[in-house]
N, C-alpha and C positions, 0 to 999 in steps of 0.2 A: 808853281811852275818855275823852274830856273832856267832863263833864257841867256845862255851863254852864246857869244857870237860864235857861229859855225860856217859863215860864208866869208870867203876870202874877198880881197879887193877885185881881182878880174871877175870872179863870179858875180859880185855885187854890180859892177858896171855893166855887165851883160845884162843882167835881170832888169835894171833901169832901162836900159836902151830898149829892150825887146817889149817891156812893159808900157812905156811911152808910145812906141810903135803901134802896139795893139789899141791903145787908147785913142790915137790919132785916127786909126783905120776906122774904128767904131764911131768916132764923132763926125767923120765925114760920110759915113753910112755904107763905106766900101765892104766891111765884113759883117755887119749887123751887130746885133746887141752882145752877142757872145765876146766881142772883143773887148768889153768893158772887164773882163777878166784879167786885163793887163794891169789893173790896180793891185792884184796880188803881187807879182813880181816887183812892182815899184816899191812897195810896201816892205817887201822881204829884203830888197836890196837896199833900201835906206835905213833899215834897222841892223841888218847884217844877221838876222836869226831866221831860218827856215825850219818850220816844224817837221816838214817831211824829211829832211837831212837828220834830225834827232831820231825819228823813228827808224830811218834805214842805217843809222851808225854813220854817217858821212860827215867829215869836217874839212872844208876846203880852205879854212884859215891857217896861215903858217903858224901862229902863235896862239896857245890857248889862254882865254881870258876868263 
């Protein structure tokens, strides 16, 4: 599988912020265990690759790598 960066910087920042927010809510027991799904956007934001974007043909990265 070829993992080219397909998430741009603003997209990645939003993913990490939302993911960390969900993890924090799950850790405090506010939203329950489903909040740990926040790990997924944190990882995709950190790596810059989103498998769903590949399937949908979306690329928010300004330059192709």
